[in-house]
GUZA-287115 format. One record per residue: residue in one letter; x, y, z of N, C-alpha, C in turn. Coordinates in pm, whole numbers, padded with zeros to 5 digits, always signed. Example, Ala and Ser with C-alpha at 12.3 -4.5 7.8 and 13.67 -1.06 7.14 Angstrom:
# GUZA-287115
a+01319-00569+00780+01230-00450+00780+01320-00330+00780 s+01285-00225+00708+01367-00106+00714+01290+00003+00787 
This chain:
# GUZA-287115
m-01259+01951+02300-01114+01972+02340-01008+02002+02234 a-00925+02087+02274-00823+02118+02162-00687+02056+02188 l-00639+02000+02082-00507+01955+02077-00403+02037+02064 e-00272+02014+02112-00159+02105+02086-00120+02105+01956 s-00136+02005+01871-00103+02008+01742-00228+01956+01650 p-00230+01999+01529-00342+01957+01435-00358+01809+01412 a-00499+01759+01407-00520+01625+01378-00585+01615+01234 l-00553+01507+01168-00640+01471+01051-00777+01458+01102 t-00868+01520+01001-01014+01511+01039-01066+01365+01018 l-01116+01319+01126-01181+01179+01127-01287+01162+01023 s-01268+01057+00947-01373+01046+00843-01455+00904+00855 v-01384+00799+00913-01451+00671+00938-01522+00666+01068 r-01655+00658+01078-01715+00664+01196-01752+00529+01249 v-01808+00522+01370-01840+00400+01441-01921+00311+01325 q-02029+00367+01292-02105+00283+01205-02040+00224+01068 d-01930+00285+01026-01848+00224+00917-01765+00103+00964 i-01727+00089+01102-01640-00005+01148-01670-00144+01117 l-01803-00184+01118-01832-00330+01092-01825-00358+00968 s-01852-00290+00873-01843-00346+00730-01679-00339+00703 i-01610-00246+00749-01461-00245+00729-01400-00374+00777 l-01446-00397+00899-01385-00534+00967-01431-00633+00897 e-01557-00659+00855-01600-00775+00768-01496-00807+00656 s-01479-00690+00583-01399-00688+00469-01247-00736+00502 i-01186-00688+00621-01071-00718+00654-01057-00869+00693 l-01138-00907+00757-01141-01054+00820-01180-01134+00705 k-01246-01107+00608-01290-01177+00483-01143-01229+00399 e-01056-01124+00408-00935-01138+00343-00844-01253+00402 r-00885-01273+00534-00801-01375+00605-00893-01510+00634 n-01017-01515+00571-01101-01628+00576-01188-01647+00683 w-01190-01541+00763-01286-01537+00899-01416-01486+00849 k-01513-01556+00877-01667-01500+00867-01730-01460+01004 n-01705-01558+01090-01774-01528+01228-01683-01447+01327 f-01716-01353+01376-01641-01278+01477-01733-01190+01561 e-01673-01131+01666-01751-01050+01744-01657-00936+01784 i-01701-00813+01803-01634-00701+01836-01638-00690+02007 a-01501-00724+02069-01508-00724+02206-01487-00584+02266 n-01415-00501+02191-01386-00373+02245-01364-00285+02130 l-01358-00171+02151-01339-00051+02036-01308+00061+02099 k-01211+00136+02044-01163+00265+02090-01098+00344+01976 l-01108+00467+01985-01043+00566+01900-00934+00632+01967 s-00814+00635+01899-00682+00682+01956-00636+00786+01866 y-00589+00883+01908-00505+00995+01828-00365+00962+01861 i-00295+00926+01748-00163+00885+01760-00062+00994+01708 p+00027+01044+01791+00121+01152+01731+00224+01091+01628 f+00232+01180+01530+00336+01150+01424+00415+01286+01384 y+00520+01280+01363+00594+01394+01303+00604+01372+01148 l+00565+01479+01079+00592+01481+00932+00717+01565+00897 f+00781+01522+00817+00907+01608+00785+00942+01590+00619 n+01013+01671+00573+01064+01678+00447+01219+01627+00430 y+01257+01537+00348+01376+01508+00337+01434+01522+00198 d+01567+01544+00187+01636+01553+00071+01764+01452+00050 i+01765+01400-00055+01898+01315-00065+02000+01374-00149 l+02099+01408-00085+02207+01483-00150+02319+01405-00218 i+02343+01403-00346+02431+01341-00414+02526+01410-00464 e+02665+01373-00431+02793+01446-00472+02786+01453-00630 q+02830+01558-00683+02846+01563-00837+02934+01483-00897 e+03036+01435-00833+03132+01328-00894+03054+01200-00914 q+02948+01182-00839+02875+01024-00838+02794+01035-00956 g+02755+01159-01038+02675+01145-01156+02553+01115-01134 g+02491+01134-01009+02355+01107-00986+02265+01229-00955 q+02133+01207-00949+02047+01336-00915+01981+01311-00787 g+01983+01412-00701+01918+01411-00562+01773+01392-00565 t+01706+01342-00458+01569+01318-00473+01502+01390-00332 s+01382+01415-00317+01338+01456-00195+01183+01418-00189 g+01135+01423-00057+01011+01363-00048+00957+01391+00103 l+00826+01332+00123+00766+01350+00266+00766+01220+00342 m+00792+01232+00454+00800+01106+00543+00746+01140+00679 a+00692+01037+00754+00624+01029+00862+00707+00940+00962 i+00705+00994+01095+00782+00898+01198+00698+00896+01305 n+00656+00778+01373+00573+00753+01482+00643+00836+01610 a+00573+00924+01664+00642+00989+01781+00632+00919+01914 i+00580+00790+01904+00570+00694+02020+00703+00598+02012 n+00718+00536+01906+00816+00435+01890+00925+00474+01813 g+00924+00583+01725+01023+00627+01638+01029+00558+01514 r+00940+00479+01476+00941+00416+01341+00892+00501+01231 l+00942+00486+01108+00894+00555+00998+00768+00482+00943 d+00674+00563+00887+00554+00509+00870+00506+00570+00740 p+00535+00521+00609+00509+00561+00494+00350+00550+00460 a+00281+00478+00542+00134+00456+00519+00055+00593+00535 l+00105+00665+00628+00025+00792+00669+00067+00903+00553 v+00184+00881+00508+00221+00975+00384+00156+00938+00268 s+00120+00810+00234+00043+00772+00122-00099+00819+00123 i-00157+00826+00251-00302+00860+00271-00313+01011+00245 i-00202+01099+00296-00210+01236+00277-00191+01264+00134 e-00092+01202+00056-00067+01228-00075-00169+01187-00180 r-00246+01088-00141-00342+01024-00250-00477+01073-00242 q-00519+01146-00131-00655+01206-00128-00662+01324-00046 p-00752+01436-00059-00763+01551+00000-00780+01510+00163 v-00722+01590+00245-00726+01557+00382-00741+01708+00434 s-00829+01726+00548-00824+01839+00630-00766+01821+00772 y-00738+01928+00848-00686+01908+00968-00765+01991+01069 e-00763+01977+01193-00834+02043+01311-00765+02032+01442 k-00743+02137+01499-00702+02135+01639-00807+02102+01754 e-00929+02162+01709-01056+02146+01810-01138+02036+01730 i-01144+01904+01814-01199+01799+01752-01344+01813+01736 s-01406+01799+01615-01527+01838+01584-01640+01734+01608 h-01600+01619+01630-01701+01490+01667-01715+01490+01820 d-01811+01406+01848-01852+01373+01988-01815+01241+02044 i-01730+01166+01966-01679+01034+02001-01582+01052+02104 q-01587+00959+02192-01489+00943+02312-01363+00900+02257 y-01243+00957+02282-01110+00918+02227-00991+00948+02330 e-00893+00890+02287-00781+00888+02370-00653+00950+02285 v-00560+01029+02357-00469+01088+02291-00333+01024+02342 e-00265+00958+02260-00135+00877+02297-00016+00996+02328 q+00039+00952+02419+00168+01033+02473+00287+01040+02367 v+00354+01152+02352+00470+01163+02269+00583+01103+02352 a+00668+01021+02298+00784+00976+02352+00919+01025+02287 v+00897+01063+02150+01015+01124+02077+00997+01262+02059 t+01098+01339+02100+01086+01478+02098+01110+01526+01950 k+01085+01652+01925+01095+01708+01793+01244+01750+01764 d+01333+01757+01874+01469+01764+01844+01536+01643+01804 e+01469+01526+01835+01535+01412+01815+01492+01354+01671 v+01393+01420+01608+01330+01370+01496+01442+01370+01361 k+01502+01488+01353+01613+01511+01249+01710+01402+01255 d+01768+01390+01350+01882+01273+01351+01821+01124+01330 i+01705+01097+01404+01635+00975+01373+01598+00968+01236 g+01531+01058+01175+01481+01067+01032+01598+01036+00940 r+01714+01101+00952+01819+01102+00864+01892+00961+00890 m+01902+00900+00979+01957+00769+01015+01871+00655+00967 k+01745+00668+00970+01656+00557+00924+01643+00567+00753 i+01634+00678+00719+01631+00689+00571+01756+00652+00509 a+01858+00692+00557+01988+00648+00510+02005+00501+00506 a+01967+00426+00624+01970+00293+00622+01875+00221+00518 q+01756+00282+00507+01679+00208+00387+01729+00231+00257 l+01798+00337+00223+01852+00368+00096+01987+00320+00081 g+02045+00277+00200+02182+00219+00171+02288+00324+00156 i+02264+00449+00207+02361+00562+00203+02409+00606+00315 k+02497+00712+00327+02551+00765+00439+02444+00863+00483 k+02444+00880+00630+02353+00956+00702+02374+01105+00652 d+02507+01137+00625+02540+01286+00595+02471+01333+00447 n+02436+01220+00380+02377+01252+00247+02210+01268+00249 v+02160+01279+00367+02024+01297+00400+02003+01433+00470 a+01921+01523+00433+01885+01640+00502+01740+01633+00535 v+01699+01667+00666+01577+01685+00719+01524+01824+00736 s+01404+01848+00707+01357+01983+00746+01207+01974+00750 g+01164+02104+00796+01001+02114+00801+00947+02029+00899 v+00995+01999+01003+00950+01904+01105+00818+01956+01171 r+00703+01877+01168+00588+01931+01234+00508+01809+01278 m+00447+01826+01378+00352+01711+01443+00213+01716+01406 v+00166+01600+01377+00009+01581+01346-00036+01446+01434 y-00160+01463+01462-00244+01357+01517-00300+01261+01421 w-00294+01147+01425-00344+01051+01318-00475+00975+01382 p-00583+00990+01365-00695+00918+01423-00701+00774+01374 t-00688+00690+01485-00681+00548+01450-00784+00468+01544 w-00874+00387+01456-00958+00294+01517-00891+00165+01581 v-00897+00135+01714-00833+00016+01752-00929-00077+01800 i-00949-00189+01732-01062-00293+01750-00995-00410+01802 f-01076-00464+01906-01032-00598+01964-01147-00706+01919 a-01105-00808+01832-01233-00880+01782-01193-01026+01802 e-01306-01097+01853-01285-01228+01895-01322-01313+01770 i-01201-01387+01735-01215-01471+01607-01129-01615+01655 g-01215-01734+01612-01156-01854+01645-01088-01879+01786 g-01180-01830+01889-01149-01843+02019-01030-01751+02065 m-00990-01654+02001-00884-01553+02064-00941-01425+02013 v-00868-01332+02100-00899-01186+02089-00782-01119+01980 q-00814-01070+01883-00708-01008+01778-00707-00860+01786 r-00616-00800+01793-00620-00657+01779-00590-00610+01641 i-00687-00525+01591-00679-00484+01443-00692-00328+01458 e-00605-00268+01377-00605-00114+01374-00658-00078+01239 v-00737+00023+01233-00786+00072+01111-00762+00225+01113 d-00713+00263+00999-00697+00422+00977-00823+00495+00991 g-00832+00594+01065-00959+00668+01065-00994+00772+00962 v-00911+00800+00865-00920+00886+00759-00966+00822+00631 a-00900+00715+00591-00921+00639+00463-00987+00506+00494 g-00993+00442+00618-01054+00319+00644-00972+00214+00598 s-00831+00220+00585-00739+00115+00541-00699+00035+00692 p-00673-00100+00654-00619-00160+00773-00480-00139+00788 l-00422-00138+00928-00298-00094+00915-00207-00214+00968 n-00259-00311+01003-00192-00427+01079-00239-00569+01025 i-00293-00568+00904-00368-00699+00844-00270-00829+00852 e-00138-00791+00843-00045-00901+00842-00022-00967+00975 e-00084-00895+01081-00091-00974+01215-00199-01053+01245 v-00307-01033+01144-00427-01113+01155-00409-01266+01096 p-00409-01382+01164-00371-01512+01126-00483-01551+01016 e-00435-01620+00909-00532-01669+00805-00593-01795+00858 k-00704-01800+00832-00784-01925+00870-00787-02014+00746 e-00742-02134+00782-00742-02248+00693-00907-02298+00661 k-00929-02278+00513-01068-02306+00480-01087-02456+00490 t-01224-02501+00512-01264-02629+00512-01292-02668+00380 w-01321-02820+00353-01342-02860+00234-01481-02781+00159 l-01569-02774+00258-01705-02708+00208-01668-02549+00159 e-01581-02502+00237-01560-02351+00202-01494-02349+00072 v-01375-02439+00061-01297-02423-00067-01392-02477-00191 t-01477-02560-00149-01562-02615-00270-01654-02493-00331 a-01717-02421-00213-01795-02317-00249-01723-02209-00315 d-01615-02188-00260-01524-02078-00313-01480-02096-00456 t-01454-02226-00476-01422-02279-00622-01549-02256-00723 l-01657-02299-00679-01761-02287-00756-01816-02150-00779 e-01804-02055-00697-01829-01922-00719-01732-01846-00811 r-01599-01884-00798-01517-01840-00888-01534-01881-01051 m-01582-02023-01055-01619-02065-01193-01738-02010-01260 k-01789-01920-01188-01910-01862-01249-01884-01738-01356 s-01739-01707-01355-01704-01620-01458-01564-01656-01519 p-01542-01614-01650-01431-01656-01723-01315-01612-01646 s-01300-01499-01586-01192-01455-01528-01156-01537-01398 g-01275-01587-01329-01243-01692-01213-01193-01826-01261 w-01240-01883-01377-01171-01994-01456-01037-01981-01467 a-00993-01864-01534-00850-01825-01564-00773-01826-01445 h-00825-01762-01334-00739-01754-01214-00723-01893-01158 l-00825-01964-01140-00810-02102-01084-00705-02189-01176 a-00725-02190-01288-00649-02263-01393-00494-02222-01379 g-00486-02091-01382-00340-02040-01368-00280-02097-01227 s-00341-02053-01130-00302-02104-00996-00272-02253-00978 v-00372-02326-01017-00359-02473-01014-00250-02516-01081 t-00229-02484-01218-00124-02534-01299+00013-02500-01241 s+00034-02386-01196+00154-02338-01133+00176-02421-01018 m+00094-02430-00924+00121-02494-00777+00150-02640-00814 a+00047-02697-00887+00025-02841-00916+00165-02887-00982 g+00197-02805-01093+00319-02841-01165+00438-02842-01094 s+00463-02753-00995+00574-02758-00919+00576-02877-00819 k+00451-02909-00771+00439-03029-00694+00459-03153-00747 v+00412-03165-00866+00425-03305-00947+00575-03303-00981 k+00645-03201-01027+00802-03206-01053+00857-03256-00928 g+00825-03196-00818+00891-03249-00692+00868-03392-00653 g+00733-03434-00687+00694-03584-00658+00780-03668-00760 l+00783-03640-00877+00850-03726-00977+00997-03727-00936 a+01051-03616-00885+01196-03631-00846+01215-03725-00727 g+01110-03712-00616+01132-03816-00523+01108-03931-00550 a+01005-03954-00661+00987-04103-00698+01112-04177-00757 t+01180-04093-00825+01321-04150-00890+01422-04192-00765 q+01391-04135-00660+01467-04173-00550+01419-04266-00456 q+01324-04369-00515+01242-04453-00440+01180-04386-00315 a+01095-04313-00353+01026-04228-00243+00957-04317-00132 k+00981-04261-00018+00939-04333+00116+00828-04252+00173 p+00753-04318+00273+00631-04243+00338+00676-04115+00384 g+00804-04090+00425+00823-03961+00475+00896-03871+00362 g+00882-03897+00242+00957-03855+00126+00866-03751+00066 q+00939-03708-00060+00845-03608-00149+00732-03639-00173 m+00706-03771-00218+00575-03809-00264+00464-03805-00160 h+00512-03835-00032+00440-03821+00072+00385-03679+00097 h+00493-03583+00082+00457-03448+00105+00345-03379-00003 t+00369-03444-00133+00270-03406-00233+00124-03451-00218 v+00120-03570-00162-00023-03625-00125-00066-03547-00013 n+00002-03510+00079-00019-03431+00189-00070-03298+00148 w-00006-03236+00071-00048-03105+00012-00176-03093-00042 l-00196-03213-00132-00327-03218-00206-00438-03219-00108 f-00431-03283+00007-00538-03313+00083-00546-03217+00200 t-00459-03152+00242-00457-03077+00367-00424-02920+00331 t-00388-02867+00215-00376-02745+00185-00484-02683+00112 k-00516-02550+00110-00617-02483+00029-00586-02511-00115 m-00466-02477-00176-00434-02485-00314-00452-02621-00361 g-00398-02728-00271-00415-02867-00304-00561-02901-00316 v-00657-02855-00234-00794-02890-00231-00855-02840-00368 y-00809-02694-00389-00850-02637-00523-00805-02731-00640 t-00698-02778-00627-00647-02858-00741-00749-02995-00766 l-00766-03059-00640-00839-03168-00671-00983-03142-00717 i-01041-03045-00659-01177-03000-00696-01176-02972-00849 l-01087-02887-00889-01091-02854-01019-01058-02950-01116 l-00981-03040-01084-00958-03169-01162-01072-03250-01179 l-01148-03265-01059-01274-03341-01055-01381-03298-01157 l-01391-03150-01149-01487-03074-01224-01463-03084-01365 l-01342-03078-01413-01287-03066-01538-01316-03216-01610 i-01289-03333-01525-01327-03472-01573-01479-03475-01602 l-01556-03410-01492-01695-03424-01531-01731-03356-01649 v-01696-03239-01669-01706-03154-01783-01678-03225-01912 m-01561-03292-01916-01513-03363-02022-01593-03487-02041 l-01648-03543-01946-01739-03689-01958-01860-03633-02019 f-01929-03520-01987-02059-03460-02033-02029-03437-02172 s-01918-03375-02206-01904-03314-02358-01848-03415-02457 g-01815-03545-02394-01780-03645-02476-01623-03644-02506 s-01557-03555-02455-01404-03531-02474-01341-03661-02433 l-01398-03740-02328-01301-03843-02287-01352-03982-02356 k-01454-03973-02434-01507-04089-02502-01396-04183-02571 p-01306-04124-02641-01189-04196-02704-01110-04263-02615 y-01074-04199-02502-00989-04274-02390-01074-04398-02331 l-01193-04365-02296-01274-04470-02245-01274-04599-02339 n-01310-04569-02472-01333-04675-02565-01181-04746-02562 f-01071-04688-02563-00932-04734-02562-00929-04839-02445 l-00963-04779-02335-00949-04850-02208-01030-05006-02209 t-01143-04996-02265-01229-05106-02275-01227-05192-02408 
């Protein structure tokens, strides 16, 4: 089937989706999932060049660049531009693969792009629309995998770029709170390397320091069960970083016990 406008050539195939999805969900602490549905969509975008015009009396220099606007909802999408600029891409009007796909319908016309593009870029940069010039408007289709995954008793829509394999809406995937066992396993895994120790120590010092400071402040105000001290204790036992703190402190105490570092303190106490 031939498209009216060229499409970026699909690079991510069906067999690649599982590993990409595992990587995406791992970032959000999801290990168990099932793919409920999967489809390939070609989404229309307008690419255009823009120039920022600065008046001479302002003493600045104009800039120019490439931008993309979604032809369905009219939103700017720098992610597509980033993919095009950071890696070699090819285009095709005649789709070369045999995977079933859908072509999304265009809602924004080419004539509307110049005005919408000028308005949105001006709003982002905090300048007047008259200072933005738009040219070279052309349409392309962006192949996008739309995955419906069952995680935690719900179905989550996840979009993956079909050219570079990048997640497009990872911020919409809820983060799963780790269990004690998962946090402990993660902590021990990190402790296998010096960089992992440094990362844990830095994170714990930063987070625990702020919490302790808050707890001491609350204590000086005769902390109540619902006060800052209560929140600090609650943080230690119910949040991921709080559990990290407890585990790391216990491990550090054990290391110091075995190394004899705590012997002077224990002798003093006895």
